[in-house]
C-alpha positions in Angstrom: 0.0 0.0 0.0 1.5 3.4 -0.9 2.6 5.5 2.0 0.4 8.6 1.1 -2.8 6.5 1.6 -2.0 6.5 5.4 -2.1 10.2 5.8 -4.2 11.3 8.9 -7.9 11.4 8.0 -9.2 12.0 11.7 -9.7 9.4 14.3 -11.9 6.5 13.0 -15.2 5.6 14.4 -16.9 9.1 14.7 -20.5 8.8 13.7 -22.8 11.7 14.4 -23.5 10.5 17.8 -19.9 10.1 18.7 -19.2 13.7 17.5 -22.1 15.0 19.6 -20.8 13.1 22.7 -17.4 14.8 22.4 -19.1 18.2 21.7 -21.3 17.9 24.8 -18.2 17.1 27.0 -16.4 20.1 25.5 -19.4 22.5 26.2 -19.5 21.1 29.8 -15.9 21.7 30.3 -15.3 25.1 28.6 -18.8 26.4 28.3 -20.9 26.5 25.2 -19.9 30.0 24.2 -16.2 29.4 24.7 -16.1 26.2 22.6 -15.4 26.9 19.0 -15.6 24.7 16.0 -11.8 24.8 16.1 -11.8 23.3 19.5 -14.2 20.6 18.7 -12.1 19.9 15.5 -8.9 19.6 17.6 -10.5 17.2 20.2 -11.9 14.9 17.6 -8.9 15.0 15.4 -11.1 15.9 12.4 -11.2 18.8 10.1 -14.0 21.5 10.6 -15.5 20.4 7.2 -15.8 16.8 8.4 -17.8 18.1 11.5 -20.0 20.3 9.2 -20.8 17.0 7.3 -22.8 15.8 10.3 -23.9 19.2 11.8 -24.7 22.5 10.2 -23.7 24.6 13.2 -22.7 24.4 16.8 -26.2 25.5 17.7 -27.7 22.3 16.1 -25.3 20.3 18.3 -26.7 22.1 21.3 -30.1 21.6 20.2 -29.7 17.9 19.7 -28.1 17.5 23.2 -30.7 19.4 25.1 -33.5 17.7 23.1 -32.1 14.4 24.2 -32.2 15.4 27.9 -35.7 17.1 27.8 -37.4 14.3 25.7 -36.3 11.8 28.2 -37.5 13.8 31.1 -40.8 14.5 29.4 -41.0 10.8 28.6 -40.9 10.2 32.3 -44.2 12.3 32.9 -45.9 10.6 30.0 -45.0 7.1 31.4 -46.3 8.2 34.9 -49.5 9.5 33.3 -50.1 6.3 31.4 -49.6 4.2 34.6 -52.5 5.8 36.2 -53.3 5.6 39.9 -52.9 7.9 42.8 -51.1 11.0 42.2 -48.6 10.2 44.9 -47.7 7.0 43.3 -47.3 8.9 39.9 -45.1 11.4 41.6 -42.9 8.5 42.9 -42.5 7.2 39.4 -41.6 10.6 38.1 -38.9 11.0 40.7 -37.5 7.6 40.1 -37.5 8.1 36.5 -35.9 11.5 36.7 -33.0 10.0 38.6 -32.6 7.4 35.9 -32.5 10.1 33.2 -29.9 12.0 35.0 -27.8 8.9 35.6 -28.1 7.6 32.0 -27.8 11.0 30.2 -25.6 12.7 32.7 -23.5 14.8 30.1 -26.7 16.1 28.3 -28.6 16.8 31.5 -25.5 18.6 33.0 -25.5 20.7 29.8 -29.3 21.4 30.2 -28.9 22.6 33.7 -26.2 25.1 32.8 -28.0 26.9 29.9 -28.8 30.6 30.7 -31.0 31.5 27.7 -28.2 33.3 25.6 -29.4 31.8 22.3 -32.8 30.9 20.7 -31.9 27.1 21.2 -31.4 27.9 24.9 -34.5 29.8 25.3 -36.6 27.1 23.8 -34.9 24.5 26.0 -35.6 26.7 29.1 -39.2 27.0 28.1 -39.5 23.2 27.8 -37.9 22.8 31.1 -40.3 25.4 32.8 -43.2 23.3 31.2 -41.8 20.2 32.8 -41.4 21.9 36.3 -45.1 23.1 36.0 -46.4 19.6 35.3 -44.4 18.3 38.3 -45.9 21.0 40.6 -49.4 20.2 39.3 -48.7 16.5 40.2 -47.7 17.6 43.7 -50.8 19.6 44.2 -53.0 16.8 43.0 -51.3 14.4 45.5 -51.9 17.0 48.3 -55.6 17.3 47.2 -56.1 13.6 47.4 -54.7 13.6 50.8 -51.5 11.7 50.1 -49.1 14.4 50.8 -49.0 17.2 53.4 -51.0 20.3 52.3 -49.3 22.9 54.6 -46.4 23.2 52.1 -46.5 25.1 48.8 -46.4 22.7 45.9 -44.1 24.7 43.8 -41.6 25.0 46.8 -42.0 21.1 47.2 -41.2 20.6 43.4 -38.2 23.0 43.3 -36.7 21.4 46.6 -37.2 17.8 45.3 -35.7 18.5 41.9 -33.0 20.6 43.4 -31.9 17.5 45.2 -32.2 15.2 42.1 -30.5 17.8 39.9 -27.5 17.9 42.4 -26.5 14.6 41.0 -24.7 16.3 38.1 -22.3 17.7 40.6 -21.4 14.6 42.6 -22.5 11.4 40.8 -19.9 9.7 38.9 -20.6 6.6 36.8 -19.2 3.4 38.3 -19.4 4.4 41.8 -21.1 2.6 44.8 -24.5 3.2 44.0 -26.6 2.4 40.8 -29.5 4.4 39.6 -32.1 2.2 41.5 -30.4 2.6 44.7 -30.1 6.3 44.3 -33.8 6.4 43.3 -34.7 4.6 46.3 -32.7 7.2 48.6 -34.3 10.2 46.8 -37.7 8.9 47.2 -37.1 8.2 51.0 -35.7 11.7 51.6 -38.0 13.6 49.5 -41.4 11.9 50.1 -41.3 10.2 53.5 -41.4 13.7 55.2 -44.2 14.7 52.9 -46.5 11.6 53.1 -49.6 11.7 55.2 -49.3 9.1 57.9 -51.4 5.9 57.6 -54.1 5.3 60.2 -51.8 2.9 62.2 -49.1 5.6 62.2 -51.6 8.2 63.5 -52.5 5.9 66.3 -48.8 5.3 67.2 -48.1 9.1 67.1 -51.2 9.8 69.3 -50.7 6.8 71.6 
């Protein structure tokens, strides 16, 4: 084989998803605004034109990454709605599902939590995130109305505090650690909901007796 056929053509194996994964890691490390196409090309070992073959712009990469996180979170709500039953049980499913989304899509969710609305893509993502928050708050309110959760706490505050705890996973969770997603979800539900649930009749008797 002639020697000139071995000239560097970029690292092999980068499909569109592979390029996006590297881009999201760079956005999280340097910040979206500070990450140029040149930086991405250097990290990938590809030319800019090779990247543009897969994505028309950096904004498209950001849009794809944020949509991945948001669609997964929205899917958790849809699955809980489809399950039916008490609002408290559906809220339990939402919290557990959200933990799994953060663990499974940690880089893209980290990126979502860091956007500030500086671009049209970011503003659209923030609106979807606010819509998600409103649906969770409505679910908390429904659980309070059915008597499953304490009603002396503001539903929006409960929602923000609960998801503040879940979102903190992006700061400390590392794949391959001692706890898997199921165990973390159990812990989140225990901390977030046990103090909110209305006591059962037996528990009321214990407290009063």
